[in-house]
SETI-548273 format. One record per residue: residue number from 1; residue in one letter; x negated, y, z negated of N, C-alpha, C in turn. Coordinates in nm, 2 decimals. Each point is the difference from the previous one (the first is absolute). Example, Ala and Ser with C-alpha at 12.3 -4.5 7.8 and 13.67 -1.06 7.14 Angstrom:
BEGIN
+-----+----+--------+--------+--------+--------+--------+--------+--------+--------+--------+
:   i : aa :    nxx :    nyy :    nzz :   caxx :   cayy :   cazz :    cxx :    cyy :    czz :
+-----+----+--------+--------+--------+--------+--------+--------+--------+--------+--------+
:   1 :  a :  -1.32 :  -0.57 :  -0.78 :   0.09 :   0.12 :   0.00 :  -0.09 :   0.12 :   0.00 :
:   2 :  s :   0.04 :   0.11 :   0.07 :  -0.09 :   0.11 :   0.00 :   0.08 :   0.11 :  -0.08 :
+-----+----+--------+--------+--------+--------+--------+--------+--------+--------+--------+
***
This chain:
BEGIN
+-----+----+--------+--------+--------+--------+--------+--------+--------+--------+--------+
:   i : aa :    nxx :    nyy :    nzz :   caxx :   cayy :   cazz :    cxx :    cyy :    czz :
+-----+----+--------+--------+--------+--------+--------+--------+--------+--------+--------+
:   1 :  m :  -0.08 :  -0.12 :   0.00 :   0.08 :   0.12 :   0.00 :  -0.09 :   0.12 :   0.00 :
:   2 :  s :   0.05 :   0.11 :   0.07 :  -0.07 :   0.12 :   0.00 :   0.03 :   0.08 :  -0.12 :
:   3 :  d :  -0.09 :   0.10 :  -0.03 :   0.03 :   0.09 :  -0.11 :   0.14 :   0.07 :   0.01 :
:   4 :  l :   0.04 :   0.03 :   0.13 :   0.13 :   0.06 :   0.02 :   0.11 :  -0.09 :  -0.05 :
:   5 :  d :  -0.01 :  -0.13 :   0.04 :   0.10 :  -0.10 :  -0.03 :   0.00 :  -0.02 :  -0.16 :
:   6 :  l :  -0.12 :  -0.01 :  -0.06 :  -0.01 :  -0.01 :  -0.14 :   0.06 :   0.12 :  -0.07 :
:   7 :  a :  -0.02 :   0.12 :   0.05 :   0.05 :   0.12 :  -0.06 :   0.15 :   0.01 :   0.01 :
:   8 :  v :   0.06 :  -0.05 :   0.11 :   0.14 :   0.00 :   0.01 :   0.06 :  -0.10 :  -0.10 :
:   9 :  e :  -0.07 :  -0.11 :  -0.02 :   0.05 :  -0.10 :  -0.10 :  -0.01 :   0.06 :  -0.14 :
:  10 :  l :  -0.10 :   0.07 :  -0.03 :  -0.01 :   0.06 :  -0.13 :   0.11 :   0.10 :  -0.02 :
:  11 :  l :   0.03 :   0.08 :   0.10 :   0.11 :   0.10 :  -0.01 :   0.14 :  -0.08 :  -0.01 :
:  12 :  r :   0.01 :  -0.10 :   0.07 :   0.13 :  -0.08 :   0.00 :   0.02 :  -0.06 :  -0.14 :
:  13 :  a :  -0.10 :  -0.04 :  -0.07 :   0.01 :  -0.06 :  -0.13 :   0.02 :   0.11 :  -0.11 :
:  14 :  t :  -0.01 :   0.13 :   0.04 :   0.02 :   0.10 :  -0.10 :   0.15 :   0.03 :  -0.02 :
:  15 :  p :   0.04 :  -0.01 :  -0.13 :   0.15 :   0.01 :  -0.03 :   0.08 :   0.11 :   0.07 :
:  16 :  t :  -0.05 :   0.11 :   0.03 :   0.08 :   0.11 :   0.06 :   0.01 :  -0.02 :   0.15 :
:  17 :  h :  -0.07 :  -0.09 :   0.06 :   0.00 :  -0.01 :   0.14 :   0.08 :  -0.12 :   0.06 :
:  18 :  e :   0.07 :  -0.08 :  -0.08 :   0.06 :  -0.12 :   0.05 :   0.10 :   0.02 :   0.11 :
:  19 :  n :   0.05 :   0.12 :   0.02 :   0.10 :   0.02 :   0.11 :  -0.06 :   0.09 :   0.11 :
:  20 :  r :  -0.13 :   0.02 :   0.00 :  -0.06 :   0.08 :   0.11 :  -0.02 :  -0.09 :   0.12 :
:  21 :  t :   0.00 :   0.06 :   0.12 :  -0.02 :  -0.07 :   0.12 :  -0.15 :  -0.04 :   0.02 :
:  22 :  d :  -0.02 :  -0.10 :   0.07 :  -0.14 :  -0.04 :   0.03 :  -0.07 :   0.12 :   0.07 :
:  23 :  g :   0.07 :   0.07 :   0.09 :  -0.06 :   0.11 :   0.07 :  -0.04 :   0.11 :  -0.10 :
:  24 :  q :   0.08 :   0.03 :  -0.10 :  -0.03 :   0.11 :  -0.10 :  -0.12 :  -0.05 :  -0.08 :
:  25 :  l :   0.00 :  -0.12 :  -0.05 :  -0.11 :  -0.05 :  -0.08 :  -0.13 :   0.00 :   0.08 :
:  26 :  r :   0.01 :  -0.04 :   0.13 :  -0.12 :   0.00 :   0.08 :  -0.06 :   0.14 :   0.02 :
:  27 :  a :   0.09 :   0.09 :   0.02 :  -0.04 :   0.14 :   0.02 :  -0.07 :   0.06 :  -0.12 :
:  28 :  w :   0.06 :  -0.03 :  -0.12 :  -0.06 :   0.05 :  -0.12 :  -0.14 :  -0.07 :  -0.03 :
:  29 :  a :  -0.01 :  -0.13 :   0.03 :  -0.12 :  -0.08 :  -0.02 :  -0.11 :   0.06 :   0.09 :
:  30 :  e :   0.03 :   0.03 :   0.13 :  -0.10 :   0.06 :   0.09 :  -0.05 :   0.13 :  -0.05 :
:  31 :  i :   0.09 :   0.08 :  -0.05 :  -0.04 :   0.13 :  -0.05 :  -0.09 :  -0.01 :  -0.13 :
:  32 :  a :   0.04 :  -0.09 :  -0.09 :  -0.08 :  -0.02 :  -0.12 :  -0.14 :  -0.06 :   0.03 :
:  33 :  l :  -0.01 :  -0.09 :   0.10 :  -0.12 :  -0.06 :   0.04 :  -0.09 :   0.11 :   0.06 :
:  34 :  a :   0.06 :   0.08 :   0.09 :  -0.08 :   0.11 :   0.06 :  -0.05 :   0.10 :  -0.10 :
:  35 :  y :   0.08 :   0.02 :  -0.10 :  -0.04 :   0.09 :  -0.11 :  -0.12 :  -0.06 :  -0.07 :
:  36 :  g :   0.00 :  -0.13 :  -0.03 :  -0.11 :  -0.07 :  -0.07 :  -0.13 :   0.01 :   0.09 :
:  37 :  d :   0.02 :  -0.02 :   0.13 :  -0.11 :   0.02 :   0.10 :  -0.06 :   0.14 :  -0.01 :
:  38 :  e :   0.08 :   0.10 :   0.00 :  -0.04 :   0.14 :  -0.01 :  -0.08 :   0.02 :  -0.13 :
:  39 :  l :   0.06 :  -0.05 :  -0.11 :  -0.07 :   0.02 :  -0.13 :  -0.14 :  -0.06 :   0.00 :
:  40 :  a :  -0.01 :  -0.12 :   0.06 :  -0.13 :  -0.07 :   0.00 :  -0.11 :   0.06 :   0.08 :
:  41 :  t :   0.04 :   0.09 :   0.10 :  -0.10 :   0.07 :   0.08 :  -0.06 :   0.12 :  -0.07 :
:  42 :  g :   0.07 :   0.04 :  -0.11 :  -0.05 :   0.12 :  -0.07 :  -0.13 :  -0.03 :  -0.08 :
:  43 :  t :  -0.06 :   0.10 :  -0.04 :  -0.13 :  -0.02 :  -0.07 :   0.02 :  -0.03 :  -0.15 :
:  44 :  d :  -0.09 :  -0.06 :  -0.06 :   0.01 :  -0.03 :  -0.15 :  -0.06 :   0.12 :  -0.08 :
:  45 :  s :   0.09 :   0.07 :  -0.06 :  -0.04 :   0.11 :  -0.09 :   0.02 :  -0.04 :  -0.14 :
:  46 :  d :   0.07 :  -0.11 :  -0.03 :   0.02 :  -0.04 :  -0.14 :  -0.12 :  -0.08 :  -0.05 :
:  47 :  d :  -0.05 :   0.04 :  -0.11 :  -0.10 :  -0.07 :  -0.07 :   0.07 :  -0.07 :  -0.12 :
:  48 :  v :   0.05 :  -0.12 :   0.03 :   0.08 :  -0.06 :  -0.10 :  -0.08 :  -0.11 :  -0.08 :
:  49 :  q :   0.02 :  -0.01 :  -0.12 :  -0.06 :  -0.10 :  -0.09 :   0.08 :  -0.12 :   0.01 :
:  50 :  v :  -0.07 :  -0.12 :   0.01 :   0.07 :  -0.13 :   0.01 :  -0.04 :  -0.08 :  -0.12 :
:  51 :  v :   0.09 :  -0.05 :  -0.07 :  -0.03 :  -0.09 :  -0.12 :   0.08 :  -0.13 :   0.02 :
:  52 :  e :  -0.06 :  -0.11 :  -0.05 :   0.07 :  -0.13 :   0.00 :   0.05 :  -0.04 :  -0.13 :
:  53 :  r :   0.12 :  -0.05 :  -0.01 :   0.05 :  -0.06 :  -0.12 :   0.06 :  -0.13 :   0.02 :
:  54 :  e :   0.00 :  -0.09 :  -0.09 :   0.07 :  -0.12 :   0.01 :   0.15 :   0.03 :   0.00 :
:  55 :  g :   0.08 :  -0.09 :   0.06 :   0.14 :   0.02 :   0.00 :   0.06 :   0.03 :   0.14 :
:  56 :  g :   0.12 :   0.06 :   0.00 :   0.07 :   0.03 :   0.12 :   0.10 :  -0.11 :   0.04 :
:  57 :  v :   0.02 :  -0.10 :  -0.09 :   0.09 :  -0.11 :   0.03 :   0.10 :  -0.02 :  -0.11 :
:  58 :  s :   0.13 :   0.00 :   0.03 :   0.10 :  -0.03 :  -0.10 :   0.10 :  -0.09 :   0.07 :
:  59 :  d :   0.10 :  -0.04 :  -0.07 :   0.10 :  -0.09 :   0.06 :   0.07 :   0.05 :   0.13 :
:  60 :  s :   0.02 :   0.13 :   0.00 :   0.07 :   0.06 :   0.11 :  -0.08 :   0.10 :   0.08 :
:  61 :  e :  -0.13 :   0.01 :  -0.02 :  -0.08 :   0.11 :   0.07 :  -0.14 :  -0.04 :   0.02 :
:  62 :  l :  -0.05 :   0.04 :   0.11 :  -0.14 :  -0.02 :   0.03 :  -0.05 :   0.14 :   0.04 :
:  63 :  l :  -0.09 :   0.06 :  -0.08 :  -0.05 :   0.13 :   0.02 :  -0.15 :   0.00 :   0.02 :
:  64 :  l :  -0.04 :   0.03 :   0.13 :  -0.14 :  -0.01 :   0.03 :  -0.08 :   0.12 :  -0.05 :
:  65 :  a :   0.06 :   0.12 :   0.01 :  -0.06 :   0.12 :  -0.05 :   0.10 :   0.11 :  -0.02 :
:  66 :  e :  -0.04 :   0.10 :  -0.07 :   0.08 :   0.12 :  -0.02 :  -0.09 :   0.12 :  -0.03 :
:  67 :  h :   0.05 :   0.12 :   0.04 :  -0.07 :   0.12 :  -0.01 :   0.04 :   0.07 :  -0.13 :
:  68 :  q :  -0.09 :   0.02 :  -0.09 :   0.02 :   0.07 :  -0.13 :  -0.09 :   0.11 :  -0.02 :
:  69 :  r :   0.05 :   0.12 :   0.00 :  -0.08 :   0.12 :  -0.03 :  -0.14 :   0.00 :   0.07 :
:  70 :  g :   0.00 :  -0.01 :   0.13 :  -0.13 :   0.01 :   0.07 :  -0.08 :  -0.13 :   0.00 :
:  71 :  t :   0.05 :  -0.10 :  -0.06 :  -0.07 :  -0.13 :   0.00 :   0.09 :  -0.11 :   0.06 :
:  72 :  v :  -0.06 :  -0.08 :   0.08 :   0.08 :  -0.12 :   0.05 :  -0.04 :  -0.12 :  -0.08 :
:  73 :  v :   0.10 :  -0.06 :  -0.06 :  -0.02 :  -0.12 :  -0.08 :   0.03 :  -0.12 :   0.08 :
:  74 :  v :  -0.10 :  -0.09 :   0.02 :   0.02 :  -0.12 :   0.08 :   0.01 :  -0.12 :  -0.10 :
:  75 :  y :   0.11 :  -0.08 :   0.02 :   0.02 :  -0.11 :  -0.09 :  -0.05 :  -0.13 :   0.05 :
:  76 :  t :  -0.10 :  -0.05 :  -0.07 :  -0.07 :  -0.12 :   0.05 :   0.08 :  -0.13 :   0.01 :
:  77 :  e :   0.09 :  -0.02 :  -0.10 :   0.08 :  -0.12 :   0.01 :   0.09 :   0.00 :   0.12 :
:  78 :  a :   0.06 :   0.11 :   0.03 :   0.08 :   0.02 :   0.12 :  -0.08 :  -0.02 :   0.13 :
:  79 :  l :  -0.12 :   0.05 :   0.00 :  -0.09 :  -0.02 :   0.12 :  -0.03 :  -0.15 :   0.02 :
:  80 :  r :  -0.03 :  -0.07 :  -0.11 :  -0.02 :  -0.14 :   0.01 :   0.12 :  -0.08 :   0.06 :
:  81 :  r :   0.12 :   0.04 :  -0.05 :   0.12 :  -0.07 :   0.05 :   0.02 :   0.03 :   0.15 :
:  82 :  v :  -0.02 :   0.12 :   0.05 :   0.01 :   0.03 :   0.14 :  -0.11 :  -0.07 :   0.08 :
:  83 :  e :  -0.12 :  -0.01 :  -0.05 :  -0.11 :  -0.07 :   0.06 :   0.04 :  -0.14 :   0.02 :
:  84 :  e :   0.05 :  -0.06 :  -0.11 :   0.05 :  -0.15 :   0.01 :   0.10 :  -0.02 :   0.11 :
:  85 :  l :   0.10 :   0.09 :   0.00 :   0.11 :  -0.01 :   0.10 :  -0.07 :   0.01 :   0.14 :
:  86 :  a :  -0.09 :   0.10 :   0.02 :  -0.06 :   0.01 :   0.13 :  -0.08 :  -0.12 :   0.04 :
:  87 :  r :  -0.07 :  -0.06 :  -0.09 :  -0.08 :  -0.12 :   0.02 :   0.09 :  -0.11 :   0.04 :
:  88 :  a :   0.11 :  -0.02 :  -0.07 :   0.09 :  -0.11 :   0.02 :   0.06 :   0.01 :   0.14 :
:  89 :  r :   0.01 :   0.12 :   0.05 :   0.06 :   0.03 :   0.14 :  -0.10 :   0.00 :   0.11 :
:  90 :  g :  -0.13 :  -0.01 :  -0.04 :  -0.11 :   0.00 :   0.09 :  -0.03 :   0.13 :   0.06 :
:  91 :  w :   0.03 :   0.11 :  -0.07 :  -0.02 :   0.13 :   0.05 :  -0.14 :   0.05 :  -0.04 :
:  92 :  p :  -0.07 :   0.07 :   0.09 :  -0.14 :   0.05 :  -0.03 :   0.00 :   0.12 :  -0.09 :
:  93 :  v :   0.02 :  -0.02 :  -0.13 :   0.02 :   0.10 :  -0.10 :  -0.10 :  -0.02 :  -0.11 :
:  94 :  t :  -0.08 :   0.10 :  -0.03 :  -0.09 :  -0.01 :  -0.12 :   0.06 :   0.08 :  -0.11 :
:  95 :  r :  -0.05 :  -0.03 :  -0.12 :   0.04 :   0.09 :  -0.12 :  -0.04 :   0.14 :   0.02 :
:  96 :  e :  -0.12 :   0.02 :   0.05 :  -0.05 :   0.14 :   0.02 :   0.09 :   0.08 :   0.10 :
:  97 :  a :   0.04 :  -0.07 :   0.11 :   0.08 :   0.07 :   0.09 :   0.14 :   0.03 :  -0.06 :
:  98 :  l :   0.05 :  -0.10 :  -0.08 :   0.13 :   0.03 :  -0.07 :  -0.02 :   0.12 :  -0.09 :
:  99 :  r :  -0.11 :   0.00 :  -0.07 :  -0.02 :   0.11 :  -0.10 :  -0.01 :   0.13 :   0.08 :
: 100 :  r :  -0.07 :   0.01 :   0.11 :   0.00 :   0.12 :   0.08 :   0.13 :   0.04 :   0.05 :
: 101 :  a :   0.08 :  -0.10 :   0.04 :   0.14 :   0.03 :   0.05 :   0.09 :   0.05 :  -0.11 :
: 102 :  a :  -0.01 :  -0.06 :  -0.12 :   0.07 :   0.05 :  -0.12 :  -0.03 :   0.15 :  -0.03 :
: 103 :  v :  -0.13 :   0.03 :   0.00 :  -0.04 :   0.13 :  -0.03 :   0.05 :   0.10 :   0.11 :
: 104 :  a :  -0.02 :  -0.04 :   0.12 :   0.05 :   0.08 :   0.12 :   0.15 :   0.03 :  -0.01 :
: 105 :  h :   0.07 :  -0.11 :  -0.03 :   0.15 :   0.02 :  -0.02 :   0.03 :   0.10 :  -0.10 :
: 106 :  e :  -0.06 :   0.00 :  -0.11 :   0.03 :   0.10 :  -0.10 :  -0.05 :   0.14 :   0.04 :
: 107 :  l :  -0.11 :   0.01 :   0.07 :  -0.04 :   0.13 :   0.05 :   0.10 :   0.05 :   0.10 :
: 108 :  a :   0.06 :  -0.09 :   0.09 :   0.10 :   0.05 :   0.09 :   0.12 :   0.06 :  -0.07 :
: 109 :  h :   0.04 :  -0.07 :  -0.10 :   0.12 :   0.06 :  -0.08 :  -0.03 :   0.13 :  -0.06 :
: 110 :  h :  -0.13 :   0.02 :  -0.04 :  -0.04 :   0.13 :  -0.05 :   0.00 :   0.11 :   0.10 :
: 111 :  r :  -0.04 :  -0.04 :   0.13 :  -0.01 :   0.10 :   0.11 :   0.13 :   0.02 :   0.07 :
: 112 :  l :   0.08 :  -0.09 :   0.00 :   0.13 :   0.00 :   0.07 :   0.08 :   0.12 :  -0.03 :
: 113 :  d :   0.05 :   0.07 :   0.10 :   0.09 :   0.12 :  -0.02 :   0.14 :  -0.06 :   0.03 :
: 114 :  v :   0.07 :  -0.03 :  -0.11 :   0.14 :  -0.06 :   0.01 :   0.09 :   0.09 :   0.08 :
: 115 :  r :   0.00 :   0.13 :  -0.02 :   0.09 :   0.08 :   0.07 :  -0.03 :   0.00 :   0.15 :
: 116 :  e :  -0.13 :   0.00 :   0.04 :  -0.04 :  -0.01 :   0.14 :   0.05 :  -0.13 :   0.06 :
: 117 :  l :  -0.02 :  -0.11 :  -0.07 :   0.04 :  -0.13 :   0.05 :   0.15 :   0.00 :   0.02 :
: 118 :  n :   0.08 :   0.05 :  -0.10 :   0.14 :   0.00 :   0.01 :   0.05 :   0.09 :   0.12 :
: 119 :  r :  -0.07 :   0.11 :   0.02 :   0.03 :   0.09 :   0.11 :  -0.02 :  -0.08 :   0.13 :
: 120 :  r :  -0.11 :  -0.07 :   0.02 :  -0.02 :  -0.08 :   0.12 :   0.11 :  -0.11 :   0.02 :
: 121 :  l :   0.03 :  -0.07 :  -0.11 :   0.10 :  -0.10 :   0.00 :   0.14 :   0.05 :   0.04 :
: 122 :  g :   0.03 :   0.12 :  -0.03 :   0.12 :   0.07 :   0.04 :   0.13 :  -0.06 :  -0.05 :
: 123 :  h :   0.00 :  -0.07 :  -0.11 :   0.12 :  -0.06 :  -0.06 :   0.08 :   0.11 :  -0.07 :
: 124 :  t :   0.13 :   0.00 :   0.03 :   0.09 :   0.10 :  -0.06 :   0.09 :  -0.07 :  -0.11 :
: 125 :  a :   0.00 :   0.06 :  -0.12 :   0.09 :  -0.06 :  -0.11 :   0.13 :   0.07 :   0.01 :
: 126 :  f :   0.01 :   0.12 :   0.03 :   0.12 :   0.08 :   0.00 :   0.00 :   0.11 :   0.10 :
: 127 :  r :   0.11 :   0.03 :   0.06 :   0.01 :   0.11 :   0.10 :   0.13 :   0.07 :  -0.03 :
: 128 :  f :  -0.01 :   0.13 :  -0.02 :   0.11 :   0.09 :  -0.02 :  -0.01 :   0.11 :   0.10 :
: 129 :  g :   0.08 :  -0.01 :   0.11 :  -0.01 :   0.10 :   0.11 :  -0.15 :   0.00 :   0.05 :
: 130 :  p :  -0.06 :   0.12 :   0.01 :  -0.14 :   0.00 :   0.05 :  -0.10 :  -0.04 :  -0.11 :
: 131 :  l :   0.04 :  -0.01 :  -0.12 :  -0.10 :  -0.04 :  -0.11 :  -0.02 :  -0.15 :   0.00 :
: 132 :  r :  -0.12 :  -0.03 :  -0.02 :  -0.04 :  -0.14 :   0.00 :  -0.09 :  -0.03 :  -0.12 :
: 133 :  l :   0.03 :  -0.10 :  -0.08 :  -0.09 :  -0.05 :  -0.11 :  -0.08 :  -0.12 :   0.05 :
: 134 :  r :  -0.13 :   0.02 :   0.01 :  -0.09 :  -0.11 :   0.04 :   0.00 :  -0.10 :  -0.11 :
: 135 :  a :  -0.01 :  -0.13 :   0.04 :   0.00 :  -0.11 :  -0.09 :  -0.14 :  -0.07 :   0.00 :
: 136 :  h :  -0.02 :  -0.07 :  -0.11 :  -0.12 :  -0.08 :  -0.01 :   0.03 :  -0.14 :   0.06 :
: 137 :  v :  -0.10 :  -0.06 :   0.07 :   0.02 :  -0.14 :   0.05 :  -0.08 :  -0.09 :  -0.09 :
: 138 :  a :   0.07 :  -0.07 :  -0.09 :  -0.07 :  -0.09 :  -0.09 :  -0.08 :  -0.10 :   0.08 :
: 139 :  g :  -0.12 :  -0.02 :  -0.04 :  -0.09 :  -0.10 :   0.06 :  -0.10 :   0.06 :   0.10 :
: 140 :  a :   0.03 :   0.12 :   0.05 :  -0.08 :   0.06 :   0.10 :  -0.14 :   0.04 :  -0.05 :
: 141 :  e :  -0.01 :   0.05 :  -0.12 :  -0.13 :   0.03 :  -0.06 :  -0.08 :  -0.12 :  -0.02 :
: 142 :  e :   0.06 :  -0.11 :  -0.03 :  -0.08 :  -0.13 :  -0.02 :  -0.06 :  -0.04 :   0.14 :
: 143 :  i :   0.08 :   0.01 :   0.10 :  -0.04 :  -0.04 :   0.13 :  -0.12 :   0.09 :   0.04 :
: 144 :  a :   0.01 :   0.13 :  -0.02 :  -0.12 :   0.09 :   0.04 :  -0.12 :  -0.04 :  -0.08 :
: 145 :  a :   0.02 :  -0.02 :  -0.13 :  -0.12 :  -0.03 :  -0.09 :  -0.06 :  -0.14 :   0.04 :
: 146 :  h :   0.08 :  -0.10 :   0.03 :  -0.05 :  -0.13 :   0.05 :  -0.08 :   0.02 :   0.12 :
: 147 :  r :   0.05 :   0.08 :   0.10 :  -0.08 :   0.02 :   0.12 :  -0.13 :   0.07 :  -0.03 :
: 148 :  f :   0.00 :   0.10 :  -0.08 :  -0.12 :   0.07 :  -0.04 :  -0.10 :  -0.09 :  -0.06 :
: 149 :  a :   0.05 :  -0.09 :  -0.09 :  -0.09 :  -0.09 :  -0.07 :  -0.06 :  -0.10 :   0.10 :
: 150 :  h :   0.08 :  -0.05 :   0.10 :  -0.05 :  -0.09 :   0.09 :  -0.12 :   0.06 :   0.09 :
: 151 :  l :   0.03 :   0.13 :   0.04 :  -0.10 :   0.06 :   0.09 :  -0.12 :   0.04 :  -0.08 :
: 152 :  r :   0.01 :   0.03 :  -0.13 :  -0.11 :   0.05 :  -0.08 :  -0.08 :  -0.11 :  -0.06 :
: 153 :  s :   0.05 :  -0.12 :  -0.02 :  -0.06 :  -0.10 :  -0.08 :  -0.08 :  -0.11 :   0.08 :
: 154 :  g :   0.04 :  -0.02 :   0.13 :  -0.06 :  -0.10 :   0.07 :   0.05 :  -0.14 :  -0.03 :
: 155 :  l :   0.12 :   0.00 :  -0.07 :   0.06 :  -0.13 :  -0.04 :   0.03 :  -0.08 :   0.13 :
: 156 :  g :  -0.02 :  -0.13 :  -0.01 :   0.02 :  -0.09 :   0.12 :   0.14 :  -0.02 :   0.04 :
: 157 :  v :   0.10 :   0.03 :  -0.08 :   0.14 :  -0.01 :   0.04 :   0.07 :   0.12 :  -0.06 :
: 158 :  s :   0.12 :   0.02 :   0.06 :   0.07 :   0.12 :  -0.04 :   0.05 :  -0.01 :  -0.14 :
: 159 :  p :  -0.01 :   0.11 :  -0.08 :   0.06 :   0.00 :  -0.13 :   0.15 :  -0.02 :   0.00 :
: 160 :  l :   0.07 :   0.03 :   0.11 :   0.14 :  -0.02 :   0.02 :   0.03 :  -0.15 :   0.01 :
: 161 :  l :  -0.09 :  -0.08 :   0.06 :   0.01 :  -0.14 :   0.00 :  -0.02 :  -0.06 :  -0.14 :
: 162 :  i :  -0.09 :   0.05 :  -0.07 :  -0.03 :  -0.05 :  -0.13 :   0.12 :   0.03 :  -0.09 :
: 163 :  t :   0.06 :   0.12 :   0.01 :   0.11 :   0.04 :  -0.08 :   0.12 :  -0.09 :   0.03 :
: 164 :  t :   0.02 :  -0.03 :   0.13 :   0.11 :  -0.09 :   0.04 :  -0.02 :  -0.14 :  -0.05 :
: 165 :  a :  -0.12 :  -0.05 :   0.00 :  -0.03 :  -0.13 :  -0.06 :   0.03 :  -0.01 :  -0.15 :
: 166 :  l :  -0.04 :   0.11 :  -0.07 :   0.02 :   0.01 :  -0.14 :   0.15 :   0.00 :  -0.04 :
: 167 :  a :   0.07 :   0.06 :   0.09 :   0.15 :   0.01 :  -0.02 :   0.07 :  -0.13 :   0.04 :
: 168 :  g :  -0.08 :  -0.09 :   0.05 :   0.07 :  -0.13 :   0.03 :   0.04 :  -0.01 :   0.15 :
: 169 :  g :  -0.03 :   0.10 :   0.08 :   0.04 :   0.00 :   0.14 :  -0.08 :  -0.09 :   0.08 :
: 170 :  n :  -0.11 :   0.05 :   0.06 :  -0.08 :  -0.07 :   0.09 :  -0.08 :  -0.11 :  -0.06 :
+-----+----+--------+--------+--------+--------+--------+--------+--------+--------+--------+
***
């Protein structure tokens, strides 16, 4: 599956999108992927500290990394779980590439301009005559951040594919 197909599936699985058309989801996915591409071509001006901590795994969640006050925390237990999944599927993924992707993903969220992404997506929540209230497209930020992480990390497979596998899809 292509990143576009995977991004459409991610959007389709998002609770607010169950009645959206395939064409609408595909258009939003294309825009979010293109925004991630654009972010990845920018220069690195962030000097972020990265620390590793055990954890990141609970019964209902797998958290590879998170951005906390200028520091990206990478969770080593979660990295091990994803590495094991990748190895079981025969994917060319190393823990170091996963770590780089997790850090890049968090940096993307930090750099992402949500208002600009929403403007590009063009989703309307409410219209009253000539007035229009722009809406947020749930999942679009994740798609852009996944694409950024893939382009910046050198990861052997798409983070969208890994996310789909973790969710029990592919």
